[in-house]
N, C-alpha and C positions, 0 to 999 in steps of 0.2 A: 519661311525660314531659309529656303535655299534659292531664293530668287536671283541672286547675283553670282551664283556658283558657275565656274567654268569647267570644261572638260579637263580632267587631271587634278582637280582640287581635292585636297584631303578633307574628309568629312567623317562624322560619326552619324549613324542612323539607327533608328529603332526598327528592326527588321522582323521581330516576332512579338508575341503577346507577353513576353517576360518583362518588358519595360527596360531591358538592358540596351545600351547603345553599343554598336559594333563599329570598328574602324573600317573605312572604305575609301575609295576614290571615285570621283565622278567619271563614268565611262561615256555617258551621253546625256544630253538634255532633250527631253521629248517635247513635241508640240503641245501635248496636253498638260504640260507643267510638271510632269513627273520626271524622275531621273532613273537612268540605268547605272548601277553602281558595281564596281569591282570590289569584292569582299572576300578575302581569304582564298584567292584563286578562282572564285566563282563569279559569274555575272548574275546580278539580281536586278530584274527589269521592273519598271513601272512603280518605283518607290515614290509615294507622295512627298511633295516638297516640305510639308509640315513635319515630316519625320526625319528630315535631313538637316544637320547643323554643320557649319564650317568649322574646321579645326585650324587654329593658328599655331604654327611652329616657327622657330627662329630660322634664319637664313642658313646657318651651319647644319642644322638638323634636316631642313628641306633638301639641301645639297647632298647630304649623306643618303637620304632616302632615294633621291633621283639617281645617284650613282649606282646604287644597289651592289656595292662591292662585297666580295666574299668576306665574311667575318664582320661586316658592317652593321648587321642586324643580329640581335641576340634574342633567343627564345627561352622562356622559363625563368622563374624567380631565382633559382640557384645559379643558373648561367649568368643572369644579370648581376647577382651579388658577386660572383667570381670575377666578372669584368670590373666591377667597382673596386673590389679588393686589389686586383692586379693594377688598376690605375693608381691606387694609393701606395702600393708597395713595390713599384717598379721604377720609380724616378731616381735621378742621380743623388738626391739628398738621402733617400732611403739606403742606397748602396754604400753610403759613407758610415752607416751605423755598424756597430759590432754585431756579431751573431746574436748575442744575448739581447741587445737593444732591438734588433729586428724581430726577435721572437715576441718581445713585449709589445712592439708596435703592431704586429700581426694579430695578437690577442685583442688589443684595443680596437682594431679595425673590425674583427669578428663581433665585438660587442655593439657595433653600429647597425647590425642587421635589422632590429626592430624599426629603427628610424628609417633605414633604407626601404624596408617593405612599405612603410607608410607613404614615403615619397613616391614609390613605384605605383601604389594604389591611386595616389592623386593624379599621376600622369595618365593612368588608364582611365580614370574618371573623365579627364579632359579630352582624351583622344578616342575613347571607346575600346571595348574589349577586342583583343586581337591586334591592337596597334603595334606596329613595328617600333622597337626601342633600339636606338642606334648607340654606337660607342660615344658619339657626341652627346646624346642624352645623358649617358652615364657620367661623363665629365661635368656636364652642367648641373647634375643632381648633387655632386659632392658637397658644395657649400651649403645647400639646403639640408642635406642629411646631417652634416656637422651641426647646423643650427638646431635641428630637431633633437639631436642627441644631447646637446648642451641644455636645451629647455627641459628635457626629460630628467636630466641629472640634478636639476635644482628643485 
């Protein structure tokens, strides 16, 4: 699975008997074919290649992860949803609405939370538990969340 991975590559790896995959990056490739992985601030040594899968992210997300800017990574579902809500309710178009219209719009955004949580779960399944979620990820999720919410409403 991990034969072509380079140092620094984003991966997900099964690191315990739970069967869950955890987000990590390749710290080193070992001569015996195993990998040393950086996972949640710790180094995990000697992970067999069969337990390591590459994770593909778009260029903007990869750039955001590499920059590691303050506020660029978000932790926790509520914080993710707050960032999502802020992205939808802070634009110039939103500011042109009356206070009453803004209140209605905020309520509609709050109703998107179930679809948002489904999309966030899909992202975690793709990248592994503990994966950093960036502001770019949140922006890219918006159309998918809207589509999920529209499907759920029909």
